[in-house]
C-alpha positions as CSV (number, residue, x, y, z in Angstrom):
1,M,0.0,0.0,0.0
2,D,1.2,3.5,-0.8
3,A,0.2,6.8,0.8
4,V,-0.2,10.4,-0.4
5,V,0.1,13.3,2.0
6,L,-1.7,16.3,0.6
7,A,0.4,19.4,1.2
8,G,-0.3,21.6,-1.7
9,G,-2.5,24.4,-0.2
10,Y,-1.5,28.0,0.2
11,A,-3.4,28.6,3.5
12,T,-4.4,32.1,2.7
13,R,-6.8,32.3,5.7
14,L,-3.7,32.0,7.9
15,W,-1.7,34.8,6.2
16,P,0.7,36.4,7.2
17,I,1.7,33.4,9.4
18,T,1.7,31.0,6.4
19,K,2.6,33.5,3.6
20,N,6.1,32.1,3.5
21,R,5.8,28.7,5.2
22,P,3.6,25.7,4.6
23,K,0.9,25.5,7.2
24,M,1.8,21.8,7.7
25,F,5.0,23.1,9.4
26,L,3.1,24.9,12.1
27,P,4.2,23.6,15.5
28,I,2.0,21.4,17.7
29,G,4.1,20.9,20.8
30,D,7.5,19.6,19.9
31,S,6.4,18.4,16.5
32,T,4.5,19.7,13.6
33,V,1.1,18.6,12.2
34,I,2.6,16.8,9.1
35,D,5.5,15.2,11.1
36,Q,2.9,13.4,13.3
37,I,1.5,11.9,10.1
38,F,4.9,11.0,8.7
39,E,5.8,9.3,12.0
40,E,2.7,7.0,11.9
41,L,3.3,6.2,8.2
42,E,7.0,5.5,8.8
43,D,6.0,3.0,11.6
44,D,3.4,1.0,9.6
45,D,5.1,-1.7,7.6
46,R,2.1,-2.0,5.2
47,I,2.9,1.5,3.8
48,E,5.7,1.3,1.2
49,D,6.0,4.7,-0.6
50,V,4.8,8.0,0.9
51,Y,4.3,10.8,-1.7
52,V,4.2,14.3,-0.4
53,S,2.1,16.3,-2.8
54,T,3.0,19.9,-2.7
55,N,3.3,22.9,-5.1
56,E,6.4,24.5,-6.7
57,R,6.3,27.5,-4.4
58,F,6.9,25.4,-1.2
59,A,8.9,22.6,-2.9
60,E,12.3,23.8,-1.5
61,D,10.8,24.1,2.0
62,F,9.7,20.5,1.9
63,Q,13.0,19.3,0.4
64,R,14.8,21.0,3.3
65,H,12.4,19.7,5.9
66,L,12.6,16.1,4.7
67,A,16.4,16.2,4.4
68,E,16.6,17.3,8.0
69,S,14.1,14.7,9.3
70,E,14.6,11.1,10.3
71,F,11.9,9.8,8.0
72,D,12.9,7.5,5.1
73,K,9.6,7.0,3.3
74,P,8.4,10.4,2.3
75,V,9.4,11.7,-1.2
76,L,8.2,14.9,-2.9
77,S,5.8,14.8,-5.8
78,I,5.5,18.4,-7.0
79,E,2.4,19.9,-8.6
80,D,3.1,22.3,-11.5
81,T,1.6,25.3,-9.7
82,A,3.0,28.2,-7.8
83,E,0.0,30.3,-7.0
84,E,-3.5,29.7,-5.6
85,D,-5.3,30.4,-8.8
86,E,-3.3,27.8,-10.7
87,K,-4.3,24.9,-8.6
88,F,-5.8,21.8,-10.2
89,G,-8.1,21.0,-7.3
90,V,-7.3,18.1,-4.9
91,V,-8.9,15.4,-7.1
92,G,-7.1,16.8,-10.2
93,A,-3.8,16.9,-8.4
94,L,-4.3,13.4,-7.0
95,A,-5.1,12.0,-10.5
96,Q,-1.9,13.6,-11.8
97,L,0.2,12.2,-9.0
98,V,-1.1,8.7,-9.6
99,D,-0.2,9.0,-13.2
100,R,3.1,10.8,-12.6
101,E,4.3,8.3,-10.0
102,G,2.8,5.2,-11.6
103,V,0.8,4.3,-8.5
104,D,-0.9,1.0,-9.0
105,D,-1.4,-0.2,-5.4
106,D,-4.0,0.5,-2.7
107,L,-3.7,4.1,-1.7
108,L,-4.1,6.0,1.5
109,V,-4.7,9.7,1.0
110,I,-4.5,12.1,4.0
111,A,-4.3,15.8,4.4
112,G,-1.1,17.1,5.8
113,D,-2.9,19.7,7.9
114,N,-5.2,17.1,9.7
115,L,-4.6,16.8,13.4
116,I,-6.4,13.5,14.2
117,S,-6.8,11.6,17.5
118,F,-7.0,8.1,16.0
119,D,-4.1,5.9,14.9
120,I,-3.8,5.7,11.2
121,S,-2.9,2.0,11.5
122,D,-6.4,1.4,13.0
123,F,-7.9,3.1,9.9
124,I,-5.9,0.9,7.6
125,D,-7.0,-2.2,9.6
126,F,-10.6,-1.2,9.0
127,F,-10.0,-0.6,5.3
128,A,-8.3,-4.0,5.0
129,R,-11.3,-5.7,6.6
130,K,-13.8,-4.0,4.2
131,G,-11.7,-4.3,1.0
132,E,-13.5,-1.3,-0.4
133,P,-12.9,2.5,-0.5
134,T,-13.1,3.9,2.9
135,L,-13.1,7.4,4.5
136,A,-12.8,8.6,8.1
137,A,-15.8,10.4,9.6
138,Y,-16.2,12.6,12.6
139,D,-19.2,14.1,14.3
140,V,-18.6,17.9,14.4
141,G,-21.6,18.4,16.6
142,S,-22.9,21.5,14.7
143,K,-25.0,21.6,11.6
144,E,-23.5,25.0,10.8
145,L,-20.0,23.5,10.8
146,A,-21.3,20.5,8.8
147,K,-22.1,22.8,5.9
148,S,-18.4,23.2,5.2
149,Y,-17.7,19.5,4.8
150,G,-19.0,16.3,3.2
151,L,-22.0,14.9,5.0
152,V,-22.0,11.2,5.6
153,D,-25.2,9.1,6.0
154,L,-24.6,5.5,7.1
155,E,-26.3,2.1,7.4
156,G,-23.9,0.3,9.8
157,D,-20.5,1.2,8.4
158,Q,-21.6,1.6,4.8
159,I,-22.2,5.0,3.3
160,V,-25.7,5.2,1.8
161,D,-25.6,8.9,1.0
162,F,-22.9,11.5,0.7
163,Q,-23.5,15.2,0.2
164,E,-20.5,17.6,-0.3
165,K,-21.1,20.9,1.5
166,P,-24.9,20.7,1.8
167,D,-26.8,23.9,2.4
168,D,-29.2,22.2,4.8
169,P,-27.4,19.3,6.5
170,N,-29.6,16.7,8.2
171,S,-26.8,15.4,10.5
172,T,-23.4,16.4,11.8
173,L,-21.3,13.4,10.8
174,V,-18.8,14.6,8.2
175,S,-16.0,13.2,6.2
176,I,-12.5,14.4,7.1
177,A,-9.6,14.4,4.6
178,C,-8.5,10.8,5.2
179,Y,-9.3,8.2,2.5
180,A,-8.2,4.8,1.5
181,F,-8.8,3.7,-2.1
182,T,-8.4,0.2,-3.6
183,A,-6.0,-0.1,-6.5
184,D,-8.9,-0.7,-9.0
185,T,-10.6,2.5,-7.8
186,L,-7.7,4.7,-8.9
187,D,-8.7,4.2,-12.6
188,A,-12.0,5.8,-11.7
189,L,-10.2,9.2,-11.1
190,D,-9.7,9.7,-14.8
191,E,-13.2,8.7,-15.6
192,Y,-14.5,11.1,-13.0
193,L,-12.5,14.0,-14.3
194,V,-13.0,13.4,-18.0
195,N,-16.7,13.8,-17.5
196,D,-16.2,17.4,-16.2
197,N,-17.0,16.5,-12.6
198,N,-15.8,18.9,-9.8
199,P,-12.0,18.5,-9.4
200,D,-11.7,20.5,-6.2
201,E,-12.5,18.4,-3.1
202,P,-12.2,14.7,-2.7
203,G,-15.7,14.7,-1.3
204,W,-17.2,15.3,-4.7
205,F,-15.3,12.2,-6.0
206,V,-16.6,10.1,-3.0
207,Q,-20.1,11.3,-3.7
208,W,-19.8,10.2,-7.3
209,L,-18.1,6.9,-6.4
210,Q,-20.6,6.0,-3.7
211,H,-23.3,5.5,-6.4
212,R,-21.1,3.1,-8.2
213,Q,-19.7,0.8,-5.5
214,P,-19.7,0.2,-1.8
215,V,-17.9,2.9,0.2
216,Y,-17.4,2.6,4.0
217,A,-16.8,5.0,6.9
218,Y,-14.4,4.6,9.8
219,T,-15.9,6.7,12.6
220,F,-14.0,8.0,15.6
221,D,-14.5,10.1,18.6
222,D,-12.2,12.4,20.7
223,A,-10.8,15.1,18.5
224,W,-10.1,16.3,15.0
225,F,-8.8,19.6,13.8
226,D,-8.7,20.9,10.2
227,I,-6.0,23.4,10.6
228,G,-7.0,26.0,8.0
229,T,-7.8,29.1,10.1
230,P,-6.2,30.9,13.0
231,E,-9.1,29.7,15.3
232,S,-8.6,26.0,14.3
233,Y,-4.9,26.2,14.8
234,L,-5.3,27.8,18.3
235,D,-7.9,25.2,19.1
236,A,-5.5,22.4,18.1
237,V,-2.7,23.8,20.2
238,A,-5.1,24.2,23.2
239,W,-6.3,20.6,22.8
240,H,-2.6,19.4,22.8
241,L,-1.7,21.5,25.8
242,N,-4.9,20.6,27.6
243,G,-5.0,23.7,29.8
244,D,-1.3,23.9,30.5
245,N,1.3,26.1,28.8
246,R,4.6,25.3,27.1
247,I,7.5,27.6,27.6
248,A,10.9,26.9,26.0
249,E,13.8,26.7,28.4
250,D,15.7,29.6,26.8
251,A,12.7,31.9,26.6
252,T,12.8,35.0,28.9
253,I,9.7,35.6,31.1
254,E,10.0,38.6,33.4
255,N,7.1,40.1,35.4
256,T,4.7,38.4,33.0
257,S,1.5,36.5,33.6
258,V,1.2,33.4,31.3
259,G,-2.3,31.9,31.3
260,E,-3.6,28.6,29.9
261,N,-2.9,27.1,26.5
262,V,0.1,29.3,25.8
263,H,3.1,28.1,23.7
264,V,6.2,30.3,24.0
265,M,9.0,29.1,21.7
266,S,12.8,29.3,21.8
267,G,14.4,32.7,22.3
268,A,11.1,34.6,22.9
269,E,11.1,37.4,25.4
270,L,8.1,38.4,27.4
271,V,8.5,41.3,29.8
272,D,5.8,43.2,31.8
273,S,3.1,41.4,29.8
274,N,0.0,39.2,30.0
275,V,-0.4,36.3,27.6
276,D,-3.3,33.9,27.3
277,S,-4.4,31.3,24.8
278,S,-1.7,32.4,22.3
279,I,1.3,31.1,20.4
280,I,4.5,33.1,20.5
281,F,7.1,32.0,17.9
282,P,10.9,32.0,18.3
283,D,12.7,35.2,19.1
284,A,9.6,37.3,19.4
285,S,9.8,40.2,21.9
286,L,6.8,41.4,23.9
287,H,7.1,44.4,26.2
288,G,4.2,45.8,28.1
289,A,1.8,43.8,26.0
290,D,-1.6,42.1,26.7
291,I,-2.0,39.3,24.2
292,R,-5.1,37.0,23.9
293,D,-6.1,34.4,21.4
294,S,-3.3,35.5,19.0
295,I,-0.5,34.1,16.9
296,I,2.7,36.2,17.1
297,D,5.3,35.1,14.5
298,R,9.1,34.9,14.8
299,E,11.3,37.9,15.4
300,T,8.5,40.4,16.1
301,D,8.9,43.3,18.4
302,L,5.7,44.5,20.1
303,H,5.6,47.2,22.7
304,N,2.6,48.5,24.7
305,L,-0.1,46.7,22.7
306,D,-3.4,45.2,23.6
307,L,-4.3,42.5,21.1
308,A,-7.0,39.9,20.9
309,G,-7.5,37.5,17.9
310,A,-4.4,39.0,16.2
311,L,-2.1,37.5,13.5
312,I,1.2,39.3,13.6
313,G,3.6,38.4,10.8
314,A,7.3,37.7,11.1
315,H,9.8,40.5,11.6
316,T,7.1,43.0,12.5
317,E,7.9,45.9,14.8
318,I,5.0,47.8,16.4
319,R,5.6,50.2,19.3
320,N,2.7,52.1,20.8
321,G,3.6,55.2,22.7
322,D,7.3,54.9,22.5
């Protein structure tokens, strides 16, 4: 079995934090979102090749990241795009990768920005038992949230209806970006695309496929985060920290109150400040600041600011009243 880790997005909703870095490299504790996926795929002997599907713009970032990692399986497979408006869509990019890399085995497809609470090996076990295309499904608990995803209707474990981004969802069980396709299903990608079906989201392909053959859902509880917005990234970090905070040993904390779910990274300096539910990247400097629910990128210099829900890009200097 092979695997594809989808890492081709531009994460515009997280700009400026992700303007010059892939969102998959955003830290979660001591690791990153995508490294947690790589680690599980590395440890599962059933997975042979791991293709990291990214774009030309971030290709060098991934080459450097993989060269510095301890993973042996991941290799880059680069889309011929450098800007958001050039994207083929996820299904289109997946079909191109299958053709480009000559993939002819069962295939696991997972988004590199998915923070999931289940073991990928358990998902593969479920897929192996069913022997049919399989997706992972999660109850988001809100019909408003469900509008943004593919809605899954089940009889037992089998999908009997699938609606991509419904306007009026009748449940809250949605598909997340984790799929397993049998080798013979991969041929259907070209058939799907040649008939002018939607190339953007895998859910549209699953909706089409579900009418042609059995498709199953692996449901799980606990937690799942689709890290595509500042709010979802902060929520993911908060879930990981579980009410605690994480402060690098070489960070400077002077006369500063550090609340819950705060991650302060290496070399950061917090003086005469209050910080709560926020992420402070390496070598950022905060003096006389009150920071809540915010992401402060590396090597920023903030003085005498009161910020809530802020995204401050790298190398920014803002001094209020100096």
